N, CA, C and O atoms as a DFTB+ gen file, in Angstrom:
364 C
 N C O
     1  1      -7.705    -163.659     242.529
     2  2      -8.343    -162.312     243.456
     3  2      -7.563    -162.814     244.573
     4  3      -7.476    -164.027     244.761
     5  1      -6.975    -161.947     245.348
     6  2      -6.086    -162.057     246.325
     7  2      -7.230    -162.404     247.658
     8  3      -8.442    -162.324     247.458
     9  1      -6.583    -162.843     249.194
    10  2      -7.081    -162.861     249.964
    11  2      -7.432    -161.453     250.583
    12  3      -7.050    -160.603     249.778
    13  1      -8.121    -160.746     251.914
    14  2      -8.206    -159.682     252.216
    15  2      -7.000    -159.877     253.148
    16  3      -6.637    -158.701     253.170
    17  1      -6.312    -160.375     253.760
    18  2      -5.162    -160.023     254.359
    19  2      -3.951    -160.047     253.961
    20  3      -2.958    -159.868     254.666
    21  1      -3.988    -160.295     252.679
    22  2      -2.934    -159.900     251.699
    23  2      -2.946    -158.401     251.404
    24  3      -1.831    -157.897     251.265
    25  1      -3.775    -157.774     251.309
    26  2      -4.453    -156.475     251.148
    27  2      -4.334    -155.424     252.410
    28  3      -3.463    -154.573     252.587
    29  1      -5.332    -155.698     253.134
    30  2      -5.578    -155.051     254.432
    31  2      -4.103    -155.475     255.239
    32  3      -3.719    -156.640     255.131
    33  1      -3.260    -154.452     256.080
    34  2      -2.152    -154.448     257.079
    35  2      -2.821    -154.769     258.376
    36  3      -2.897    -155.874     258.914
    37  1      -3.322    -153.559     258.811
    38  2      -3.795    -152.712     260.132
    39  2      -4.845    -151.638     260.056
    40  3      -5.515    -151.705     259.026
    41  1      -5.046    -151.017     260.583
    42  2      -5.866    -149.972     261.215
    43  2      -4.793    -148.902     261.616
    44  3      -3.681    -149.113     262.100
    45  1      -5.416    -147.639     261.287
    46  2      -4.342    -146.257     261.615
    47  2      -4.998    -145.977     262.743
    48  3      -6.158    -145.564     262.727
    49  1      -4.284    -146.185     263.884
    50  2      -5.005    -145.517     265.086
    51  2      -4.467    -144.159     265.505
    52  3      -3.347    -144.125     266.014
    53  1      -5.045    -143.220     265.367
    54  2      -4.705    -141.670     265.489
    55  2      -5.490    -141.014     265.965
    56  3      -6.640    -141.418     265.791
    57  1      -5.316    -139.614     266.845
    58  2      -6.562    -139.213     267.301
    59  2      -7.579    -138.770     265.986
    60  3      -8.776    -138.908     266.237
    61  1      -7.279    -138.306     264.749
    62  2      -7.532    -137.614     263.488
    63  2      -8.812    -139.078     262.864
    64  3     -10.020    -139.105     262.629
    65  1      -7.896    -139.903     262.819
    66  2      -8.763    -141.211     262.469
    67  2      -9.812    -141.802     263.413
    68  3     -10.742    -142.431     262.906
    69  1      -9.729    -141.619     265.077
    70  2     -10.674    -142.004     265.488
    71  2     -11.762    -141.045     265.837
    72  3     -12.780    -141.392     266.435
    73  1     -11.484    -139.688     265.400
    74  2     -12.468    -139.010     265.522
    75  2     -13.051    -138.892     264.181
    76  3     -13.828    -137.937     264.175
    77  1     -12.993    -139.428     263.142
    78  2     -13.493    -139.729     261.865
    79  2     -14.264    -140.783     261.896
    80  3     -15.105    -140.860     261.001
    81  1     -14.197    -141.900     262.938
    82  2     -15.127    -143.223     262.973
    83  2     -16.385    -142.604     263.247
    84  3     -17.351    -143.313     262.964
    85  1     -16.707    -141.180     263.842
    86  2     -18.144    -140.694     264.189
    87  2     -19.379    -140.682     262.343
    88  3     -20.531    -141.037     262.096
    89  1     -18.575    -140.249     261.764
    90  2     -18.748    -140.107     260.468
    91  2     -18.496    -141.454     259.264
    92  3     -18.416    -141.294     258.046
    93  1     -18.414    -142.669     259.951
    94  2     -18.323    -143.817     259.015
    95  2     -17.132    -144.071     258.137
    96  3     -17.055    -144.816     257.161
    97  1     -15.803    -142.949     258.929
    98  2     -14.598    -142.937     257.899
    99  2     -13.404    -143.769     258.774
   100  3     -13.038    -143.487     259.916
   101  1     -12.881    -144.913     257.889
   102  2     -12.290    -145.405     258.624
   103  2     -10.537    -145.709     258.244
   104  3     -10.545    -145.944     257.036
   105  1      -9.512    -145.773     258.600
   106  2      -8.261    -145.543     257.905
   107  2      -7.791    -146.862     258.165
   108  3      -8.359    -147.576     258.991
   109  1      -6.407    -147.383     257.269
   110  2      -6.350    -148.482     257.007
   111  2      -4.493    -148.488     256.254
   112  3      -4.197    -147.723     255.336
   113  1      -3.485    -149.473     256.867
   114  2      -2.495    -149.729     255.939
   115  2      -3.028    -150.537     255.149
   116  3      -4.031    -151.223     255.347
   117  1      -2.251    -150.466     254.058
   118  2      -2.649    -151.386     252.984
   119  2      -1.698    -151.818     252.056
   120  3      -0.659    -151.329     252.500
   121  1      -1.400    -152.462     250.993
   122  2      -0.339    -153.194     250.191
   123  2       0.028    -151.759     249.493
   124  3      -0.670    -150.764     249.688
   125  1       1.207    -151.749     248.650
   126  2       1.542    -150.868     248.301
   127  2       0.871    -151.085     246.482
   128  3       0.753    -150.383     245.478
   129  1       0.704    -151.889     246.721
   130  2       0.358    -152.383     244.925
   131  2      -1.171    -152.218     244.683
   132  3      -1.558    -151.739     243.617
   133  1      -2.201    -152.672     245.820
   134  2      -3.765    -152.724     245.949
   135  2      -4.144    -151.496     245.522
   136  3      -3.653    -150.452     245.951
   137  1      -5.388    -151.598     244.315
   138  2      -6.116    -150.966     243.795
   139  2      -7.310    -150.368     245.051
   140  3      -7.566    -150.785     246.181
   141  1      -7.851    -149.229     244.249
   142  2      -9.088    -149.003     245.339
   143  2     -10.402    -150.323     245.031
   144  3     -11.088    -150.750     245.960
   145  1     -10.544    -150.776     243.704
   146  2     -11.538    -152.019     243.730
   147  2     -10.972    -153.183     244.970
   148  3     -11.648    -153.740     245.836
   149  1      -9.900    -153.272     244.767
   150  2      -9.501    -154.160     245.924
   151  2      -9.231    -154.030     247.039
   152  3      -8.940    -154.979     247.767
   153  1      -9.274    -152.758     247.427
   154  2      -9.327    -152.662     248.769
   155  2     -10.852    -152.487     249.188
   156  3     -11.392    -152.637     250.284
   157  1     -11.324    -152.149     248.051
   158  2     -13.003    -151.940     248.499
   159  2     -13.562    -153.608     248.947
   160  3     -14.424    -153.867     249.787
   161  1     -13.022    -154.286     248.366
   162  2     -13.364    -155.757     247.996
   163  2     -13.245    -156.465     249.409
   164  3     -14.056    -157.145     250.037
   165  1     -11.846    -156.036     249.707
   166  2     -11.444    -156.771     250.725
   167  2     -11.957    -156.323     252.016
   168  3     -12.219    -157.191     252.849
   169  1     -12.154    -154.994     252.326
   170  2     -12.775    -154.340     253.196
   171  2     -14.508    -154.988     253.545
   172  3     -14.821    -155.219     254.712
   173  1     -15.272    -155.168     252.668
   174  2     -15.988    -155.841     252.477
   175  2     -16.142    -157.349     253.237
   176  3     -16.571    -157.821     254.290
   177  1     -15.642    -157.682     252.258
   178  2     -15.322    -159.194     252.858
   179  2     -14.547    -159.698     254.360
   180  3     -14.679    -160.720     255.032
   181  1     -13.835    -158.676     254.499
   182  2     -13.295    -158.784     256.016
   183  2     -14.031    -158.802     257.182
   184  3     -13.952    -159.564     258.145
   185  1     -14.903    -157.672     256.925
   186  2     -15.885    -156.944     258.262
   187  2     -17.439    -156.923     257.880
   188  3     -18.282    -156.376     258.591
   189  1     -17.767    -157.679     256.497
   190  2     -18.951    -157.743     256.183
   191  2     -19.938    -156.274     256.319
   192  3     -20.971    -155.974     256.918
   193  1     -19.111    -155.676     255.533
   194  2     -19.924    -153.814     255.594
   195  2     -20.134    -153.477     253.931
   196  3     -19.924    -154.273     253.015
   197  1     -20.429    -152.598     253.854
   198  2     -21.202    -151.665     252.779
   199  2     -20.153    -150.565     252.435
   200  3     -20.165    -149.438     252.930
   201  1     -19.326    -150.981     251.610
   202  2     -18.337    -149.785     251.561
   203  2     -19.261    -148.374     250.266
   204  3     -20.128    -148.555     249.412
   205  1     -18.640    -147.274     250.646
   206  2     -19.464    -146.024     250.060
   207  2     -18.402    -145.569     249.013
   208  3     -18.748    -145.391     247.845
   209  1     -16.850    -145.338     249.496
   210  2     -15.800    -145.027     249.076
   211  2     -14.460    -145.371     249.317
   212  3     -14.252    -145.751     250.469
   213  1     -13.408    -145.345     248.498
   214  2     -12.315    -145.503     249.054
   215  2     -11.244    -144.236     248.896
   216  3     -11.486    -143.808     247.767
   217  1     -10.360    -143.562     249.371
   218  2      -9.697    -142.732     248.483
   219  2      -8.228    -143.539     249.242
   220  3      -8.358    -144.209     250.267
   221  1      -7.381    -143.418     248.815
   222  2      -5.870    -143.775     248.698
   223  2      -4.811    -142.672     248.410
   224  3      -4.760    -141.945     247.418
   225  1      -3.909    -142.699     249.567
   226  2      -2.686    -142.107     249.389
   227  2      -1.332    -142.519     249.781
   228  3      -1.355    -143.276     250.751
   229  1       0.037    -142.212     249.254
   230  2       1.087    -142.986     249.655
   231  2       1.832    -141.805     250.654
   232  3       1.749    -140.603     250.401
   233  1       2.571    -142.356     251.827
   234  2       2.922    -141.675     253.042
   235  2       4.004    -141.523     252.833
   236  3       4.479    -142.589     253.224
   237  1       5.084    -140.734     252.354
   238  2       6.405    -140.606     252.165
   239  2       7.514    -140.799     253.407
   240  3       7.109    -140.479     254.525
   241  1       8.436    -141.137     253.327
   242  2       9.180    -141.175     254.555
   243  2       9.746    -140.321     255.044
   244  3      10.399    -139.531     254.362
   245  1       9.626    -140.198     256.879
   246  2      10.047    -138.786     257.328
   247  2      11.517    -139.194     258.084
   248  3      11.726    -140.391     258.278
   249  1      12.384    -138.341     258.446
   250  2      13.625    -138.756     259.014
   251  2      13.364    -138.195     260.343
   252  3      12.900    -137.078     260.570
   253  1      13.814    -139.350     261.451
   254  2      13.705    -139.073     262.414
   255  2      15.282    -139.550     263.372
   256  3      16.243    -140.146     262.886
   257  1      15.182    -139.205     264.410
   258  2      16.324    -138.900     265.222
   259  2      16.534    -139.524     266.713
   260  3      15.811    -139.011     267.567
   261  1      17.294    -140.411     267.094
   262  2      16.875    -140.956     268.220
   263  2      18.247    -141.070     269.125
   264  3      19.066    -141.982     269.016
   265  1      18.315    -140.214     269.831
   266  2      19.565    -139.522     270.345
   267  2      20.761    -139.353     269.463
   268  3      20.712    -138.327     268.785
   269  1      21.633    -139.965     269.329
   270  2      22.834    -139.656     268.103
   271  2      22.502    -140.364     266.836
   272  3      22.938    -139.814     265.825
   273  1      21.850    -141.427     266.673
   274  2      21.174    -141.997     265.614
   275  2      20.031    -141.704     264.758
   276  3      18.861    -141.756     265.138
   277  1      20.463    -141.361     263.463
   278  2      19.273    -140.790     262.785
   279  2      18.936    -141.833     261.829
   280  3      19.787    -142.711     261.687
   281  1      17.809    -141.922     261.106
   282  2      16.957    -142.690     260.092
   283  2      15.984    -142.062     259.633
   284  3      15.757    -140.852     259.613
   285  1      15.067    -143.437     259.040
   286  2      13.782    -142.783     258.377
   287  2      12.791    -143.809     258.894
   288  3      13.104    -144.853     259.466
   289  1      11.602    -143.405     258.638
   290  2      10.266    -143.983     258.891
   291  2      10.166    -144.537     257.460
   292  3      10.711    -144.132     256.433
   293  1       9.112    -145.833     257.709
   294  2       9.108    -146.689     256.383
   295  2       7.977    -146.111     255.787
   296  3       7.023    -145.962     256.552
   297  1       7.780    -145.628     254.251
   298  2       6.839    -145.432     253.300
   299  2       5.585    -146.370     253.436
   300  3       5.945    -147.512     253.726
   301  1       4.353    -146.250     253.327
   302  2       3.396    -147.435     253.120
   303  2       1.970    -146.305     252.516
   304  3       1.812    -145.085     252.475
   305  1       1.406    -147.126     252.246
   306  2      -0.053    -147.027     251.469
   307  2      -1.053    -146.751     252.263
   308  3      -1.249    -147.763     252.936
   309  1      -1.903    -145.803     252.593
   310  2      -2.806    -145.680     253.592
   311  2      -4.111    -145.305     252.515
   312  3      -4.189    -144.599     251.509
   313  1      -5.130    -146.200     253.314
   314  2      -6.398    -145.977     252.745
   315  2      -7.501    -145.905     253.386
   316  3      -7.792    -146.739     254.244
   317  1      -8.481    -144.634     252.981
   318  2      -9.260    -143.949     253.848
   319  2     -10.752    -144.568     253.052
   320  3     -11.220    -144.267     251.954
   321  1     -11.268    -145.576     254.136
   322  2     -12.383    -146.013     253.517
   323  2     -13.966    -145.120     254.123
   324  3     -14.046    -144.820     255.314
   325  1     -14.604    -144.933     253.577
   326  2     -16.244    -144.401     253.913
   327  2     -17.165    -145.450     253.757
   328  3     -17.276    -146.037     252.681
   329  1     -17.728    -145.687     254.590
   330  2     -19.005    -146.561     255.075
   331  2     -20.227    -146.627     254.389
   332  3     -20.240    -145.516     253.858
   333  1     -21.106    -147.103     254.098
   334  2     -22.573    -146.668     253.783
   335  2     -23.424    -146.061     255.294
   336  3     -22.619    -146.159     256.221
   337  1     -24.354    -145.663     255.634
   338  2     -25.001    -145.394     256.524
   339  2     -25.276    -146.570     256.963
   340  3     -25.455    -147.400     256.072
   341  1     -25.412    -147.086     258.450
   342  2     -25.870    -148.270     258.942
   343  2     -24.836    -149.168     259.288
   344  3     -24.991    -150.073     260.108
   345  1     -23.609    -148.900     258.581
   346  2     -22.586    -149.953     258.481
   347  2     -21.782    -149.115     259.562
   348  3     -21.774    -147.889     259.676
   349  1     -20.972    -150.243     260.488
   350  2     -19.790    -149.979     261.248
   351  2     -18.980    -150.883     261.180
   352  3     -19.300    -151.847     260.484
   353  1     -17.590    -150.899     261.907
   354  2     -16.526    -151.532     261.688
   355  2     -16.221    -151.820     263.320
   356  3     -15.892    -150.742     263.814
   357  1     -16.215    -152.647     264.105
   358  2     -15.927    -153.052     265.552
   359  2     -14.214    -153.204     265.752
   360  3     -13.843    -154.370     265.884
   361  1     -13.379    -152.388     265.779
   362  2     -12.024    -152.660     266.073
   363  2     -11.506    -152.905     267.100
   364  3     -10.294    -153.115     267.145
Protein backbone atom coordinates (compact mmCIF):
# COMPACT_ATOMS: atom_id res chain seq x y z
CA UNK A 1 0.00 0.00 0.00
CA UNK A 2 1.26 3.47 -0.87
CA UNK A 3 1.95 6.12 1.75
CA UNK A 4 -0.67 8.88 1.86
CA UNK A 5 1.86 11.55 0.90
CA UNK A 6 2.36 9.73 -2.41
CA UNK A 7 -1.37 10.04 -3.19
CA UNK A 8 -2.43 13.44 -1.82
CA UNK A 9 -0.51 16.38 -3.29
CA UNK A 10 -2.31 19.50 -2.04
CA UNK A 11 -5.72 20.96 -1.29
CA UNK A 12 -7.43 22.97 -4.02
CA UNK A 13 -8.07 26.47 -2.72
CA UNK A 14 -10.70 28.29 -4.78
CA UNK A 15 -13.84 30.23 -3.91
CA UNK A 16 -16.03 27.28 -4.83
CA UNK A 17 -14.02 24.72 -2.84
CA UNK A 18 -13.94 27.00 0.21
CA UNK A 19 -17.73 27.47 0.06
CA UNK A 20 -18.26 23.69 -0.10
CA UNK A 21 -16.44 23.18 3.21
CA UNK A 22 -19.64 24.15 5.01
CA UNK A 23 -21.15 20.92 3.64
CA UNK A 24 -18.12 18.76 4.65
CA UNK A 25 -16.86 18.63 1.06
CA UNK A 26 -13.10 19.06 0.48
CA UNK A 27 -11.12 19.13 -2.77
CA UNK A 28 -7.57 17.81 -3.27
CA UNK A 29 -5.06 17.39 -6.07
CA UNK A 30 -4.12 13.71 -6.16
CA UNK A 31 -1.89 11.33 -8.09
CA UNK A 32 -3.14 10.48 -11.58
CA UNK A 33 -2.89 6.75 -10.92
CA UNK A 34 -4.76 6.86 -7.57
CA UNK A 35 -8.06 5.01 -7.29
CA UNK A 36 -11.05 6.11 -5.22
CA UNK A 37 -10.30 3.47 -2.58
CA UNK A 38 -6.66 4.59 -2.29
CA UNK A 39 -7.75 8.23 -1.99
CA UNK A 40 -10.29 7.35 0.70
CA UNK A 41 -7.67 5.42 2.68
CA UNK A 42 -5.11 8.24 2.30
CA UNK A 43 -7.52 10.96 3.51
CA UNK A 44 -8.60 8.85 6.48
CA UNK A 45 -4.98 8.06 7.35
CA UNK A 46 -3.67 11.62 6.95
CA UNK A 47 -6.44 13.59 8.68
CA UNK A 48 -7.99 10.94 10.99
CA UNK A 49 -11.53 11.52 9.66
CA UNK A 50 -14.35 9.34 8.34
CA UNK A 51 -14.91 9.61 4.56
CA UNK A 52 -18.41 9.18 3.17
CA UNK A 53 -17.66 9.31 -0.59
CA UNK A 54 -14.98 10.21 -3.12
CA UNK A 55 -15.57 11.64 -6.60
CA UNK A 56 -12.69 12.13 -9.03
CA UNK A 57 -12.14 14.01 -12.25
CA UNK A 58 -9.24 14.63 -14.59
CA UNK A 59 -8.69 18.28 -15.45
CA UNK A 60 -7.54 19.04 -18.96
CA UNK A 61 -4.86 21.48 -20.02
CA UNK A 62 -5.84 25.05 -20.84
CA UNK A 63 -4.04 27.49 -23.09
CA UNK A 64 -2.61 30.48 -21.26
CA UNK A 65 -0.79 33.50 -22.53
CA UNK A 66 1.61 35.81 -20.72
CA UNK A 67 2.55 38.73 -22.93
CA UNK A 68 3.74 37.36 -26.25
CA UNK A 69 4.46 33.90 -24.82
CA UNK A 70 1.89 31.16 -25.07
CA UNK A 71 1.77 27.92 -23.12
CA UNK A 72 -0.52 25.47 -21.39
CA UNK A 73 -1.42 24.67 -17.82
CA UNK A 74 -0.70 21.22 -16.42
CA UNK A 75 -3.29 18.47 -16.35
CA UNK A 76 -3.99 16.89 -12.98
CA UNK A 77 -6.47 14.67 -11.17
CA UNK A 78 -8.83 16.23 -8.65
CA UNK A 79 -10.63 14.39 -5.84
CA UNK A 80 -13.78 15.77 -4.25
CA UNK A 81 -14.11 14.14 -0.83
CA UNK A 82 -17.31 14.18 1.24
CA UNK A 83 -16.91 13.54 4.96
CA UNK A 84 -19.41 12.02 7.36
CA UNK A 85 -21.29 14.28 9.77
CA UNK A 86 -19.13 15.44 12.66
CA UNK A 87 -15.84 15.11 10.75
CA UNK A 88 -13.87 18.19 9.68
CA UNK A 89 -10.43 18.86 8.26
CA UNK A 90 -8.51 21.87 9.52
CA UNK A 91 -6.34 23.07 6.64
